[in-house]
DRENVEXZA-190028 format. One record per atom (N, C-alpha, C, O, CB): residue number from 0; atom name; x, y, z. Coordinates in nm, 4 decimals, decimal comma. Atoms other than C-alpha are relative to their C-alpha. Glycine has a CB too. Layout:
<rs>
   num   atomo          u          v          w
   NUM      CA          X          Y          Z
...
</rs>
This chain:
<rs>
   num   atomo          u          v          w
     0       N    -0,0420     0,0495     0,1308
     0      CA    -2,2037     0,6611   -15,3773
     0       C    -0,0655     0,0898    -0,1095
     0       O    -0,1796     0,1345    -0,0985
     0      CB    -0,0408    -0,1535    -0,0182
     1       N     0,0446    -0,0774     0,1079
     1      CA    -2,2363     0,8497   -15,6954
     1       C     0,0127    -0,0805    -0,1339
     1       O     0,1193    -0,1307    -0,1695
     1      CB     0,0788     0,1304    -0,0041
     2       N     0,0075     0,0646     0,1274
     2      CA    -2,3452     0,6962   -16,0270
     2       C    -0,0341     0,1084    -0,1044
     2       O    -0,1313     0,1825    -0,0895
     2      CB    -0,1056    -0,1161     0,0017
     3       N     0,0157    -0,0941     0,1090
     3      CA    -2,3143     0,9053   -16,3436
     3       C    -0,0460    -0,0677    -0,1248
     3       O     0,0305    -0,1473    -0,1793
     3      CB     0,1273     0,0724    -0,0260
     4       N     0,0520     0,0493     0,1295
     4      CA    -2,5290     0,8122   -16,6476
     4       C     0,0456     0,0868    -0,1062
     4       O    -0,0065     0,1966    -0,1255
     4      CB    -0,1501    -0,0084    -0,0029
     5       N    -0,0586    -0,0857     0,1037
     5      CA    -2,3223     0,9362   -16,9323
     5       C    -0,0954     0,0311    -0,1146
     5       O    -0,0923     0,1406    -0,1707
     5      CB     0,1232    -0,0650    -0,0553
     6       N     0,0992    -0,0245     0,1080
     6      CA    -2,6047     0,8916   -17,1907
     6       C    -0,0985     0,1115     0,0291
     6       O    -0,1379     0,1860    -0,0607
     6      CB    -0,0775    -0,1254    -0,0267
     7       N     0,1014    -0,1012    -0,0347
     7      CA    -2,8443     1,1156   -17,0006
     7       C     0,0707     0,1142     0,0772
     7       O     0,0048     0,2129     0,1098
     7      CB    -0,1183    -0,0641     0,0871
     8       N    -0,0764    -0,0980    -0,0740
     8      CA    -2,5720     1,3187   -16,8204
     8       C    -0,0681     0,0298     0,1326
     8       O    -0,0901     0,1453     0,1689
     8      CB     0,0173     0,1280    -0,0817
     9       N     0,0712    -0,0165    -0,1303
     9      CA    -2,7443     1,2572   -16,4856
     9       C     0,0752    -0,0800     0,1090
     9       O     0,1222    -0,1913     0,0854
     9      CB    -0,1523    -0,0497    -0,0108
    10       N    -0,0600     0,0663    -0,1132
    10      CA    -2,6000     1,1702   -16,1471
    10       C    -0,0964    -0,0401     0,0992
    10       O    -0,1926     0,0330     0,1231
    10      CB     0,0981     0,0823     0,0618
    11       N     0,0778     0,0513    -0,1096
    11      CA    -2,7559     0,9607   -15,8736
    11       C     0,0946    -0,0043     0,1216
    11       O     0,2013    -0,0651     0,1131
    11      CB    -0,0618    -0,1423    -0,0338
    12       N    -0,0812    -0,0073    -0,1185
    12      CA    -2,6163     1,0257   -15,5228
    12       C    -0,0746    -0,0679     0,1146
    12       O    -0,1874    -0,0326     0,1488
    12      CB     0,0347     0,1465     0,0343
    13       N     0,0522     0,0793    -0,1058
    13      CA    -2,6749     0,7797   -15,2447
    13       C     0,0696     0,0379     0,1347
    13       O     0,1925     0,0373     0,1426
    13      CB     0,0185    -0,1495    -0,0333
    14       N    -0,0586    -0,0392    -0,1316
    14      CA    -2,6255     0,8896   -14,8738
    14       C    -0,0377    -0,1043     0,1089
    14       O    -0,0443    -0,0681     0,2264
    14      CB    -0,0511     0,1447     0,0429
    15       N     0,0487     0,0971    -0,0962
    15      CA    -2,7359     0,5641   -14,7035
    15       C     0,0972    -0,0598     0,0952
    15       O     0,0577    -0,1407     0,1792
    15      CB    -0,0598    -0,1043    -0,0687
    16       N    -0,1013     0,0679    -0,0916
    16      CA    -2,4166     0,4704   -14,5246
    16       C     0,0251     0,0876     0,1279
    16       O     0,1199     0,0609     0,2017
    16      CB     0,1413    -0,0237    -0,0786
    17       N    -0,0105    -0,0857    -0,1195
    17      CA    -2,4612     0,7421   -14,2526
    17       C     0,1448     0,0477     0,0229
    17       O     0,1948     0,1328    -0,0507
    17      CB    -0,0506    -0,0765     0,1250
    18       N    -0,1320    -0,0522    -0,0349
    18      CA    -2,1183     0,7868   -14,0931
    18       C     0,1173    -0,0805    -0,0620
    18       O     0,2335    -0,0522    -0,0328
    18      CB     0,0140     0,0017     0,1510
    19       N    -0,1039     0,0914     0,0541
    19      CA    -1,9261     0,5209   -14,2895
    19       C     0,0455     0,0508    -0,1376
    19       O    -0,0284     0,1168    -0,2106
    19      CB    -0,0548    -0,1484    -0,0113
    20       N    -0,0543    -0,0318     0,1309
    20      CA    -1,7045     0,5700   -14,5880
    20       C    -0,0228    -0,1143    -0,0940
    20       O     0,0036    -0,2291    -0,0580
    20      CB     0,1477     0,0327     0,0085
    21       N     0,0188     0,1018     0,1036
    21      CA    -1,7943     0,3803   -14,9057
    21       C     0,1349    -0,0383    -0,0562
    21       O     0,2127     0,0494    -0,0937
    21      CB    -0,0939     0,0505    -0,1128
    22       N    -0,1217     0,0518     0,0567
    22      CA    -1,5068     0,1589   -15,0258
    22       C    -0,0181    -0,0644    -0,1366
    22       O     0,0762    -0,0730    -0,2152
    22      CB     0,0590    -0,0976     0,0928
    23       N     0,0255     0,0709     0,1234
    23      CA    -1,6710    -0,0210   -15,3131
    23       C    -0,1426     0,0282    -0,0538
    23       O    -0,2352     0,0559     0,0225
    23      CB     0,0202    -0,1501     0,0221
    24       N     0,1264    -0,0272     0,0591
    24      CA    -1,9539     0,0262   -15,5602
    24       C    -0,0088    -0,0933    -0,1248
    24       O     0,0895    -0,1109    -0,1968
    24      CB    -0,0150     0,1548    -0,0362
    25       N     0,0230     0,0698     0,1151
    25      CA    -2,1106    -0,1983   -15,8246
    25       C    -0,1397     0,0243    -0,0511
    25       O    -0,2268     0,0650     0,0258
    25      CB     0,0253    -0,1397     0,0224
    26       N     0,1282    -0,0159     0,0544
    26      CA    -2,4041    -0,1828   -16,0637
    26       C    -0,0424    -0,1337    -0,0574
    26       O     0,0369    -0,2017    -0,1224
    26      CB    -0,0021     0,1108    -0,1036
    27       N     0,0441     0,1314     0,0522
    27      CA    -2,6198    -0,4875   -16,1489
    27       C    -0,0104     0,0029    -0,1478
    27       O    -0,0160     0,1118    -0,2049
    27      CB    -0,1333    -0,0414     0,0590
    28       N     0,0055     0,0054     0,1447
    28      CA    -2,6389    -0,6058   -16,5104
    28       C    -0,1170     0,0738    -0,0676
    28       O    -0,1056     0,1179    -0,1819
    28      CB    -0,0041    -0,1394    -0,0397
    29       N     0,1105    -0,0728     0,0630
    29      CA    -2,9825    -0,4462   -16,5665
    29       C     0,0195     0,1521     0,0096
    29       O    -0,0504     0,2262    -0,0596
    29      CB    -0,1333    -0,0400     0,0652
    30       N    -0,0273    -0,1455    -0,0156
    30      CA    -2,8481    -0,1029   -16,4625
    30       C    -0,0998     0,0686     0,0922
    30       O    -0,1014     0,1911     0,1036
    30      CB    -0,0025     0,0693    -0,1364
    31       N     0,1059    -0,0559    -0,0890
    31      CA    -3,1387    -0,0605   -16,2143
    31       C     0,0530     0,0156     0,1410
    31       O     0,0180     0,1128     0,2078
    31      CB    -0,1266    -0,0912     0,0011
    32       N    -0,0464    -0,0040    -0,1394
    32      CA    -2,9578    -0,1308   -15,8863
    32       C     0,1448     0,0242     0,0133
    32       O     0,2225    -0,0110    -0,0755
    32      CB    -0,0326    -0,1249     0,0689
    33       N    -0,1470    -0,0108    -0,0357
    33      CA    -2,6264    -0,0362   -15,7283
    33       C     0,0066    -0,0571     0,1393
    33       O    -0,0900    -0,0601     0,2155
    33      CB     0,0593     0,1549    -0,0056
    34       N    -0,0324     0,0466    -0,1370
    34      CA    -2,4658    -0,1852   -15,4236
    34       C     0,1325     0,0661     0,0420
    34       O     0,2267     0,0731    -0,0370
    34      CB     0,0110    -0,1600     0,0066
    35       N    -0,1125    -0,0642    -0,0531
    35      CA    -2,2148    -0,0069   -15,2038
    35       C     0,0450    -0,0738     0,1265
    35       O    -0,0386    -0,1177     0,2054
    35      CB    -0,0306     0,1452     0,0270
    36       N    -0,0568     0,0606    -0,1244
    36      CA    -1,9817    -0,1551   -14,9332
    36       C     0,0788     0,0969     0,0726
    36       O     0,1531     0,1748     0,0129
    36      CB     0,0856    -0,1200    -0,0284
    37       N    -0,0730    -0,0969    -0,0877
    37      CA    -1,8430     0,0379   -14,6415
    37       C     0,1115    -0,0608     0,0825
    37       O     0,1491    -0,1766     0,0647
    37      CB    -0,0965     0,0660     0,0940
    38       N    -0,1046     0,0473    -0,0863
    38      CA    -1,5760     0,0097   -14,3835
    38       C    -0,0607     0,0036     0,1434
    38       O    -0,1621     0,0687     0,1688
    38      CB     0,1337     0,0892    -0,0140
    39       N     0,0454     0,0145    -0,1389
    39      CA    -1,6148    -0,0743   -14,0097
    39       C     0,0205     0,1325     0,0758
    39       O     0,1328     0,1763     0,1011
    39      CB     0,0768    -0,1164     0,0712
    40       N    -0,0068    -0,1233    -0,0841
    40      CA    -1,6990     0,2413   -13,8158
    40       C    -0,1006    -0,0015     0,1111
    40       O    -0,0996     0,0852     0,1986
    40      CB    -0,0222     0,1246    -0,0847
    41       N     0,1006     0,0162    -0,1035
    41      CA    -1,9912     0,1210   -13,6043
    41       C     0,0436    -0,1056     0,0939
    41       O     0,0756    -0,2167     0,0514
    41      CB    -0,1355    -0,0333    -0,0580
    42       N    -0,0523     0,0952    -0,0949
    42      CA    -1,8926    -0,0486   -13,2829
    42       C    -0,1166    -0,0375     0,0888
    42       O    -0,1902     0,0468     0,1401
    42      CB     0,1211     0,0578     0,0820
    43       N     0,1091     0,0515    -0,0908
    43      CA    -2,1321    -0,2715   -13,0873
    43       C     0,0702    -0,1136     0,0807
    43       O     0,1032    -0,2193     0,0269
    43      CB    -0,1359    -0,0564    -0,0853
    44       N    -0,0679     0,1026    -0,0835
    44      CA    -1,9728    -0,4605   -12,7913
    44       C     0,1337    -0,0368    -0,0591
    44       O     0,1694    -0,1544    -0,0662
    44      CB    -0,0871    -0,1269     0,0140
    45       N    -0,1334     0,0234     0,0578
    45      CA    -1,6314    -0,4199   -12,9508
    45       C     0,0063    -0,0749    -0,1329
    45       O     0,1150    -0,1023    -0,1837
    45      CB     0,0794    -0,0740     0,0964
    46       N     0,0030     0,0645     0,1332
    46      CA    -1,7459    -0,5928   -13,2741
    46       C    -0,0249     0,1035    -0,1050
    46       O    -0,1247     0,1754    -0,1008
    46      CB    -0,1081    -0,1102    -0,0078
    47       N     0,0190    -0,0935     0,1112
    47      CA    -1,6953    -0,3875   -13,5886
    47       C    -0,1062    -0,0547    -0,0980
    47       O    -0,1058    -0,1740    -0,1285
    47      CB     0,1355     0,0247    -0,0741
    48       N     0,0983     0,0425     0,0932
    48      CA    -1,9859    -0,4026   -13,8266
    48       C     0,0212     0,0681    -0,1361
    48       O     0,0447     0,1887    -0,1438
    48      CB    -0,1381     0,0285     0,0545
    49       N    -0,0161    -0,0458     0,1378
    49      CA    -1,9574    -0,3679   -14,2058
    49       C    -0,1295    -0,0263    -0,0709
    49       O    -0,1895    -0,1317    -0,0496
    49      CB     0,1193    -0,0705    -0,0720
    50       N     0,1228     0,0121     0,0610
    50      CA    -2,2576    -0,3131   -14,4237
    50       C     0,0112     0,0095    -0,1505
    50       O     0,1004     0,0779    -0,2006
    50      CB    -0,0899     0,0997     0,0528
    51       N     0,0227    -0,0188     0,1438
    51      CA    -2,3555    -0,3504   -14,7909
    51       C    -0,1404     0,0502    -0,0130
    51       O    -0,2341    -0,0047     0,0450
    51      CB     0,0224    -0,1325    -0,0835
    52       N     0,1348    -0,0557     0,0243
    52      CA    -2,6439    -0,1409   -14,9038
    52       C    -0,0319    -0,0153    -0,1501
    52       O     0,0546     0,0112    -0,2336
    52      CB    -0,0084     0,1532     0,0451
    53       N     0,0505     0,0159     0,1339
    53      CA    -2,8439    -0,2124   -15,2216
    53       C    -0,1028     0,1127    -0,0181
    53       O    -0,1868     0,1356     0,0689
    53      CB    -0,0627    -0,1448    -0,0236
    54       N     0,0911    -0,1140     0,0201
    54      CA    -3,0301     0,0833   -15,3726
    54       C    -0,0312     0,0190    -0,1487
    54       O     0,0493    -0,0179    -0,2343
    54      CB     0,0617     0,1298     0,0585
    55       N     0,0431    -0,0250     0,1362
    55      CA    -3,2175     0,1831   -15,6872
    55       C     0,0706     0,1269    -0,0513
    55       O     0,0666     0,2309     0,0144
    55      CB    -0,1560     0,0145    -0,0073
    56       N    -0,0712    -0,1129     0,0551
    56      CA    -3,0108     0,4141   -15,9116
    56       C    -0,0937     0,1181    -0,0232
    56       O    -0,0564     0,2319     0,0055
    56      CB     0,0683    -0,0395    -0,1294
    57       N     0,1009    -0,1043     0,0274
    57      CA    -3,3227     0,6132   -16,0120
    57       C    -0,0630     0,0585     0,1286
    57       O    -0,1226     0,1662     0,1247
    57      CB    -0,1107    -0,0579    -0,0890
    58       N     0,0564    -0,0483    -0,1314
    58      CA    -3,4291     0,6501   -15,6409
    58       C     0,1084    -0,0097     0,1046
    58       O     0,0955    -0,0926     0,1947
    58      CB    -0,1275    -0,0848     0,0455
    59       N    -0,1151     0,0163    -0,0901
    59      CA    -3,0991     0,7029   -15,4515
    59       C    -0,0293     0,0262     0,1420
    59       O     0,0562    -0,0031     0,2256
    59      CB     0,1085     0,0871    -0,0404
    60       N     0,0336    -0,0260    -0,1368
    60      CA    -3,2750     0,8078   -15,1368
    60       C    -0,0591    -0,1167     0,0757
    60       O    -0,0761    -0,1131     0,1976
    60      CB    -0,0917     0,1103     0,0050
    61       N     0,0615     0,1136    -0,0589
    61      CA    -3,4285     0,4669   -15,0832
    61       C     0,0915    -0,1211     0,0028
    61       O     0,1423    -0,1596    -0,1025
    61      CB    -0,1242    -0,0316    -0,0720
    62       N    -0,0831     0,1236    -0,0165
    62      CA    -3,2306     0,1617   -14,9518
    62       C    -0,0953    -0,1166    -0,0278
    62       O    -0,2012    -0,1274     0,0341
    62      CB     0,0677    -0,0116     0,1495
    63       N     0,0788     0,1184     0,0332
    63      CA    -3,3663    -0,1592   -15,1054
    63       C     0,0263    -0,1123     0,1044
    63       O    -0,0639    -0,1802     0,1535
    63      CB     0,0348    -0,0494    -0,1452
    64       N    -0,0370     0,0994    -0,0991
    64      CA    -3,1688    -0,3844   -14,8721
    64       C     0,1255     0,0352     0,0740
    64       O     0,2148     0,0970     0,0161
    64      CB     0,0164    -0,1321    -0,0640
    65       N    -0,1234    -0,0215    -0,0781
    65      CA    -2,9092    -0,3633   -14,5981
    65       C     0,0469    -0,1406     0,0451
    65       O    -0,0264    -0,2174     0,1074
    65      CB    -0,0250     0,0993     0,1271
    66       N    -0,0560     0,1320    -0,0334
    66      CA    -2,6812    -0,6636   -14,5548
    66       C     0,1193     0,0241     0,0964
    66       O     0,2043     0,1108     0,0758
    66      CB     0,0461    -0,0797    -0,1326
    67       N    -0,1087    -0,0072    -0,0990
    67      CA    -2,4536    -0,7151   -14,2535
    67       C     0,1047    -0,1058    -0,0333
    67       O     0,0735    -0,2245    -0,0427
    67      CB    -0,0545    -0,0203     0,1457
    68       N    -0,1048     0,0930     0,0380
    68      CA    -2,1188    -0,8694   -14,3428
    68       C     0,0423    -0,0892     0,1156
    68       O     0,0018    -0,0659     0,2295
    68      CB     0,1191     0,0754    -0,0526
    69       N    -0,0420     0,0949    -0,1045
    69      CA    -1,9529    -1,1561   -14,1503
    69       C     0,0822     0,0801     0,1069
    69       O     0,1424     0,1833     0,0774
    69      CB     0,0875    -0,1212    -0,0634
    70       N    -0,0779    -0,0600    -0,1042
    70      CA    -1,7943    -1,0684   -13,8170
    70       C     0,1440     0,0109    -0,0318
    70       O     0,1990    -0,0760    -0,0996
    70      CB    -0,0159    -0,0738     0,1219
    71       N    -0,1416    -0,0201     0,0183
    71      CA    -1,4433    -0,9316   -13,8200
    71       C     0,0452     0,0488    -0,1362
    71       O     0,1646     0,0638    -0,1619
    71      CB     0,0667    -0,1224     0,0282
    72       N    -0,0361    -0,0550     0,1321
    72      CA    -1,4587    -0,8032   -14,1750
    72       C     0,0145     0,1525     0,0276
    72       O    -0,0718     0,2161     0,0882
    72      CB    -0,1135    -0,0343    -0,1175
    73       N    -0,0299    -0,1419    -0,0301
    73      CA    -1,3028    -0,4559   -14,1644
    73       C    -0,0538     0,0955    -0,1076
    73       O    -0,0633     0,2161    -0,0851
    73      CB     0,1516     0,0197     0,0141
    74       N     0,0524    -0,0817     0,1049
    74      CA    -1,4427    -0,3319   -14,4896
    74       C    -0,0277    -0,0834    -0,1244
    74       O     0,0140    -0,1991    -0,1301
    74      CB     0,0954     0,1126    -0,0311
    75       N     0,0287     0,0670     0,1269
    75      CA    -1,5690    -0,4266   -14,8419
    75       C     0,0862     0,0631    -0,1059
    75       O     0,0569     0,1732    -0,1526
    75      CB    -0,1510     0,0094    -0,0380
    76       N    -0,0881    -0,0557     0,1018
    76      CA    -1,2892    -0,3755   -15,0881
    76       C    -0,0452    -0,0229    -0,1463
    76       O    -0,0049     0,0495    -0,2373
    76      CB     0,1356    -0,0580     0,0185
    77       N     0,0494     0,0294     0,1309
    77      CA    -1,4693    -0,5317   -15,3847
    77       C    -0,1352    -0,0612     0,0158
    77       O    -0,1596    -0,1337     0,1122
    77      CB     0,0944    -0,0913    -0,0775
    78       N     0,1382     0,0489    -0,0041
    78      CA    -1,8326    -0,6143   -15,4581
    78       C    -0,0507    -0,0208    -0,1392
    78       O    -0,0174     0,0573    -0,2283
    78      CB    -0,0913     0,0968     0,0753
    79       N     0,0544     0,0266     0,1342
    79      CA    -2,0191    -0,7664   -15,7551
    79       C    -0,1318    -0,0791     0,0095
    79       O    -0,1475    -0,1681     0,0931
    79      CB     0,1038    -0,0785    -0,0860
    80       N     0,1118     0,0756     0,0187
    80      CA    -2,3629    -0,8824   -15,8595
    80       C     0,0302    -0,1197    -0,0848
    80       O     0,1240    -0,1176    -0,1645
    80      CB    -0,1043     0,0804    -0,0561
    81       N    -0,0128     0,1112     0,0894
    81      CA    -2,4001    -1,2214   -16,0176
    81       C    -0,0455     0,0352    -0,1384
    81       O    -0,1303     0,1236    -0,1505
    81      CB    -0,0761    -0,1163     0,0508
    82       N     0,0440    -0,0290     0,1377
    82      CA    -2,4432    -1,2158   -16,3953
    82       C    -0,1505    -0,0427    -0,0174
    82       O    -0,2031    -0,1216     0,0611
    82      CB     0,0935    -0,0768    -0,1053
    83       N     0,1374     0,0354     0,0269
    83      CA    -2,7933    -1,2419   -16,5387
    83       C    -0,1024     0,0733     0,0842
    83       O    -0,1206     0,1943     0,0708
    83      CB    -0,0168    -0,1432     0,0189
    84       N     0,1094    -0,0552    -0,0772
    84      CA    -3,0704    -1,1864   -16,2920
    84       C     0,0428     0,0643     0,1368
    84       O    -0,0408     0,1061     0,2169
    84      CB    -0,1003    -0,1100     0,0245
    85       N    -0,0521    -0,0674    -0,1163
    85      CA    -2,8440    -1,0497   -16,0178
    85       C    -0,0592    -0,0645     0,1328
    85       O    -0,0963     0,0098     0,2237
    85      CB    -0,0342     0,1534    -0,0094
    86       N     0,0610     0,0607    -0,1138
    86      CA    -2,9725    -1,3050   -15,7606
    86       C     0,1003    -0,0036     0,1210
    86       O     0,0606    -0,0143     0,2370
    86      CB    -0,0485    -0,1421    -0,0375
    87       N    -0,1015     0,0015    -0,1057
    87      CA    -2,6425    -1,3007   -15,5673
    87       C     0,0866     0,1187    -0,0016
    87       O     0,0975     0,1871    -0,1034
    87      CB     0,0839    -0,1193    -0,0100
    88       N    -0,0922    -0,1036    -0,0177
    88      CA    -2,3985    -1,0501   -15,4363
    88       C     0,1227    -0,0500     0,0714
    88       O     0,1117    -0,1039     0,1815
    88      CB    -0,0623     0,1116     0,0723
    89       N    -0,1197     0,0440    -0,0685
    89      CA    -2,0391    -1,1282   -15,3554
    89       C     0,0812     0,1216     0,0433
    89       O     0,0882     0,2239    -0,0248
    89      CB     0,0838    -0,0930    -0,0902
    90       N    -0,0806    -0,1079    -0,0561
    90      CA    -1,8175    -0,9154   -15,1405
    90       C     0,1313    -0,0496     0,0504
    90       O     0,1351    -0,1564     0,1114
    90      CB    -0,0732     0,0689     0,1103
    91       N    -0,1282     0,0393    -0,0500
    91      CA    -1,4496    -0,9338   -15,0613
    91       C     0,0520     0,1015     0,1015
    91       O     0,0586     0,2213     0,0739
    91      CB     0,0975    -0,0166    -0,1142
    92       N    -0,0434    -0,0821    -0,1079
    92      CA    -1,3182    -0,7999   -14,7359
    92       C     0,1416     0,0492    -0,0157
    92       O     0,2214    -0,0156    -0,0834
    92      CB    -0,0135    -0,0730     0,1251
    93       N    -0,1280    -0,0551     0,0092
    93      CA    -1,0134    -0,5801   -14,6990
    93       C     0,0848    -0,0400     0,1215
    93       O     0,1839     0,0249     0,1552
    93      CB    -0,0100     0,1482    -0,0139
    94       N    -0,0823     0,0574    -0,1124
    94      CA    -0,8892    -0,7867   -14,4008
    94       C     0,1127    -0,0734    -0,0656
    94       O     0,1157    -0,0858    -0,1880
    94      CB    -0,0842    -0,0983     0,0968
    95       N    -0,1189     0,0679     0,0495
    95      CA    -0,5585    -0,9803   -14,4325
    95       C    -0,0286    -0,1250    -0,0772
    95       O     0,0502    -0,1647    -0,1631
    95      CB     0,0885    -0,0328     0,1116
    96       N     0,0266     0,1244     0,0719
    96      CA    -0,7287    -1,2949   -14,5519
    96       C    -0,1027     0,0168    -0,1165
    96       O    -0,1467    -0,0808    -0,1773
    96      CB    -0,0512    -0,1046     0,0993
    97       N     0,0966    -0,0337     0,1067
    97      CA    -0,9627    -1,1206   -14,8022
    97       C    -0,1254    -0,0902     0,0040
    97       O    -0,1597    -0,1542    -0,0954
    97      CB     0,0682    -0,0123    -0,1381
    98       N     0,1158     0,0816    -0,0194
    98      CA    -1,2718    -1,2963   -14,6615
    98       C    -0,1087     0,0390    -0,1055
    98       O    -0,1298     0,1544    -0,1427
    98      CB    -0,0527     0,0162     0,1461
    99       N     0,1103    -0,0211     0,0937
    99      CA    -1,5565    -1,3467   -14,9036
    99       C    -0,1305    -0,0253     0,0732
    99       O    -0,1491    -0,1245     0,1436
    99      CB     0,0127    -0,0927    -0,1249
   100       N     0,1348     0,0067    -0,0705
   100      CA    -1,9123    -1,2818   -14,7811
   100       C    -0,1069     0,0031    -0,1060
   100       O    -0,2257    -0,0012    -0,0741
   100      CB    -0,0218     0,1216     0,1040
</rs>
């Protein structure tokens, strides 16, 4: 994931999804954290795993949290922090039923 701060003309690049492609990105209301959602590329006993990674924009090499999405979700098409204190993170799957996690 790449976040570009236009005011300071600085980019933060996050490489924490290893072999997965990032499908979605959001920034929390404080501007301190970003979250990225990937697609299922890791197979464990025929179950596809989808992950959401939360990371500090100023320290893109460090993952703050790794969240495993619900089983059978094929990817995270949309992601958002809750308003205010960013206590919650919502993700919408790119499966046919657009599962919310």
